[in-house]
C-alpha positions in Angstrom: 0.0 0.0 0.0 1.4 3.4 -0.9 -0.3 6.4 0.7 0.2 9.6 -1.2 0.5 12.7 0.9 1.4 16.1 -0.5 4.9 17.4 0.2 5.1 21.0 1.4 7.7 23.5 0.5 9.6 25.7 2.8 11.7 28.8 2.2 14.6 30.7 3.9 17.9 29.7 5.4 19.0 26.8 7.6 20.9 29.0 10.0 19.9 29.8 13.6 19.7 33.6 12.8 16.5 35.4 13.7 13.9 35.3 11.0 13.6 38.4 8.8 10.8 39.8 6.7 12.5 38.2 3.6 13.3 34.9 5.3 11.2 32.3 7.2 8.5 33.5 9.5 8.1 32.5 13.2 5.6 29.7 13.7 4.0 30.2 17.1 2.6 27.5 19.4 -0.9 28.9 18.9 -0.6 28.6 15.1 0.9 25.1 15.1 -1.4 22.1 14.6 -0.9 18.4 15.6 -0.7 15.9 12.8 -4.0 14.6 11.4 -4.9 11.0 12.0 -6.8 8.9 9.4 -6.9 9.1 5.7 -4.8 6.9 3.4 -1.7 7.1 5.6 -3.7 6.4 8.7 -4.9 3.1 7.2 -1.3 1.8 7.6 -1.6 2.1 11.4 -1.4 -1.2 13.3 -2.5 -1.8 16.9 -1.2 -5.5 16.9 -4.4 -6.9 18.4 -4.4 -10.0 16.2 -1.8 -12.3 14.8 -2.8 -11.6 11.2 -1.9 -7.9 11.7 1.6 -9.0 10.8 0.5 -9.5 7.2 0.5 -5.8 6.6 4.2 -5.7 7.2 7.0 -6.8 4.8 10.4 -8.1 5.6 13.2 -6.2 3.9 15.2 -9.5 3.7 12.5 -10.9 1.5 11.9 -8.0 -0.9 15.6 -7.1 -1.4 17.0 -10.6 -1.1 19.2 -10.6 2.0 20.0 -12.9 4.9 17.0 -13.0 7.3 18.6 -11.7 10.6 15.3 -12.1 12.6 15.3 -14.9 15.2 11.7 -14.4 16.1 8.8 -12.2 14.9 5.2 -12.5 15.8 2.1 -10.5 16.7 -0.2 -11.1 19.7 1.6 -14.3 20.6 4.9 -13.8 22.5 3.6 -10.4 23.8 -0.2 -10.0 23.9 -1.5 -7.1 21.9 2.0 -6.3 20.6 4.6 -7.0 17.8 7.5 -9.0 19.2 10.9 -9.0 17.4 14.1 -10.7 18.4 17.1 -10.0 16.1 20.1 -12.2 15.5 23.5 -10.5 15.5 23.1 -7.5 13.2 23.7 -3.8 12.8 22.3 -0.8 11.0 25.4 1.4 10.7 27.1 2.8 7.6 26.8 -0.1 5.1 25.8 -2.8 7.6 22.3 -4.2 7.5 19.9 -5.6 10.1 16.3 -6.6 10.5 13.6 -4.3 9.1 9.8 -4.8 8.6 8.0 -2.0 6.9 5.2 -0.5 4.8 5.7 1.6 1.7 4.3 5.1 2.2 4.7 8.4 0.4 4.9 12.0 1.3 4.8 13.7 4.7 4.5 11.2 7.5 4.5 11.0 11.3 5.3 7.4 12.5 4.5 7.1 16.2 5.1 4.0 18.3 5.4 2.8 21.9 8.2 0.4 22.4 10.1 -1.5 25.0 13.6 -2.8 24.6 15.1 -5.4 27.0 18.0 -7.8 27.1 17.1 -11.5 26.9 17.4 -11.9 30.7 15.5 -8.6 31.3 16.8 -5.2 32.1 18.9 -3.3 29.5 20.7 -5.3 26.8 24.2 -6.2 27.8 25.8 -6.1 24.3 26.8 -2.7 22.8 24.6 -1.3 20.1 21.5 -3.4 20.9 18.8 -1.0 19.8 15.2 -1.2 18.6 12.7 1.3 17.2 11.7 3.1 14.0 13.3 3.6 10.6 12.5 5.3 7.3 14.6 3.9 4.4 15.1 4.6 0.8 14.1 1.5 -1.1 16.8 -0.3 -3.1 19.6 1.5 -1.3 21.9 -1.4 -0.5 24.8 0.0 -2.6 24.5 3.5 -1.1 22.4 3.2 2.1 20.1 6.1 2.9 17.8 6.0 5.9 16.9 7.7 9.2 16.1 6.0 12.5 15.2 6.6 16.1 15.8 3.7 18.4 16.3 2.9 22.1 18.2 0.4 24.2 22.0 0.1 24.6 24.3 2.1 22.5 27.8 3.1 23.7 26.1 3.0 27.1 22.9 1.4 28.3 19.7 3.4 28.6 19.9 5.5 25.4 17.8 6.9 22.6 19.8 7.0 19.4 18.8 9.3 16.5 20.7 8.4 13.3 20.9 9.7 9.7 22.7 7.6 7.2 23.5 9.2 3.9 25.2 7.3 1.1 26.5 4.7 3.6 27.8 7.2 6.2 26.0 7.1 9.5 25.9 10.1 11.9 24.3 9.0 15.3 23.4 11.1 18.3 22.7 9.5 21.7 20.7 10.8 24.6 20.1 9.2 28.0 16.6 7.7 28.7 15.0 5.7 31.4 14.5 2.0 30.9 11.0 0.7 30.2 8.4 1.8 27.7 9.4 4.7 25.5 7.3 6.5 22.9 9.1 7.3 19.6 8.2 9.4 16.7 10.0 9.7 13.3 8.6 12.4 11.1 9.1 14.0 7.7 7.5 17.2 6.7 8.7 19.2 3.7 12.4 19.4 3.8 13.0 18.1 7.4 13.2 14.8 9.2 12.6 14.9 13.0 13.3 12.2 15.6 11.4 12.6 18.9 11.0 10.5 22.1 9.1 10.5 25.3 9.9 8.5 28.5 6.9 6.8 30.1 5.1 9.5 32.0 7.4 12.2 30.7 7.3 14.9 28.0 8.1 14.8 24.3 11.7 15.9 23.4 13.4 16.5 20.1 16.3 14.2 19.6 17.4 15.5 16.2 16.4 17.3 13.0 18.0 16.6 9.7 17.5 18.0 6.1 15.2 15.7 4.1 17.0 14.6 0.9 15.3 11.2 0.5 12.7 10.4 -2.2 8.9 10.7 -1.8 8.2 7.0 -1.4 10.0 5.4 1.6 9.9 2.2 3.6 8.5 3.2 7.0 8.8 0.6 9.8 10.3 -1.2 12.7 13.9 -2.3 13.2 16.0 -4.0 15.9 19.6 -5.1 15.9 22.2 -6.3 18.5 25.8 -7.2 19.5 28.0 -5.0 17.3 31.1 -6.3 19.2 30.7 -9.7 17.6 31.5 -8.3 14.2 35.1 -8.1 15.5 37.4 -7.6 12.5 34.5 -7.2 10.1 33.5 -3.9 11.7 35.4 -2.1 8.9 34.1 -4.3 6.1 30.3 -4.1 5.5 30.4 -6.2 2.4 31.9 -9.2 4.2 29.8 -8.5 7.3 26.6 -8.6 5.3 27.6 -11.7 3.3 27.0 -14.1 6.2 25.2 -14.4 9.5 27.7 -13.4 12.1 27.6 -15.6 15.2 27.8 -14.0 18.6 25.7 -13.2 21.7 22.5 -11.5 20.5 20.8 -9.8 23.5 17.7 -7.9 22.6 13.9 -8.3 22.8 11.7 -5.6 21.2 8.1 -5.2 22.1 6.0 -2.8 20.0 2.6 -1.8 21.5 1.4 0.0 18.3 2.6 1.8 15.2 0.4 4.7 14.1 0.8 6.9 11.0 -0.4 10.4 10.8 -0.2 13.3 8.3 1.7 16.5 9.5 1.5 19.9 8.1 3.5 23.1 8.5 2.7 26.5 7.0 5.0 27.5 4.1 6.5 30.4 5.9 7.9 28.2 8.6 11.4 26.7 8.2 11.6 23.6 10.4 15.4 23.5 10.0 15.7 26.9 11.7 15.0 26.8 15.4 14.4 30.5 15.4 11.5 29.9 12.9 10.2 26.6 14.5 11.2 26.1 18.1 11.5 22.6 19.7 8.3 23.3 21.6 6.4 24.2 18.4 7.9 21.3 16.4 6.8 18.9 19.1 3.2 20.1 18.8 3.3 19.8 15.0 5.0 16.4 15.0 3.3 14.4 17.8 -0.3 13.3 18.1 -2.7 15.5 20.0 -2.9 14.2 23.6 0.0 11.8 23.3 
């Protein structure tokens, strides 16, 4: 299913300078609107209430012919009312590839999910770069990987949210500390910006990162999880060899996804979401997260 959503244009600079009459305008909190649910893109939302909800989601390893690095994947079975994903040793970094289940969607999107990442014995994963969450990926980009993600789990340290933009096979991650347990994540594209957001259980939404949007209109939007970067050992500098086989190691991640909901965001043309003086974090959060979430 491809949901077509109009792409908005923006004007002005990408600097943090104060907006001027000839540059971007200031979008106030009062004039910002939460993303709209429903419509074509809303039809891709999944509450994971029944096992056959999994049929709406496609494995990347099947569509682009790769090793299946998923040890376990089910809906409303291992975790009631949830998607459950357990990865084998894998990585989404630079040219390395990991598990990914997705839907094809077009245009401006907010993907909102509630997730919990644990180690196999509970608590935080013990192995470095054991993360799970959301990704938007350019189809067919194995040779020059292009994708954005927001995940949670263990990065360099345990208890992290990682926001990452990979352009032509070069990944630029940013990590921020987060409490363990359930975390809400949102990965959004509107006009010429991607935004990664997160919220601890009982907390408030925060912006993890903003990036310029250079990816095509139709993307693969979905769920990813990967684990145990250390076991790549000498292959850490060789994605081609690392991707050619299933690396053995000590996978240590369980991902539970309560729901994935898709919404349609909108910003006025005068607002430049890459310029914090035009669209502040507070305003961006209102525009990129569901009302009442």
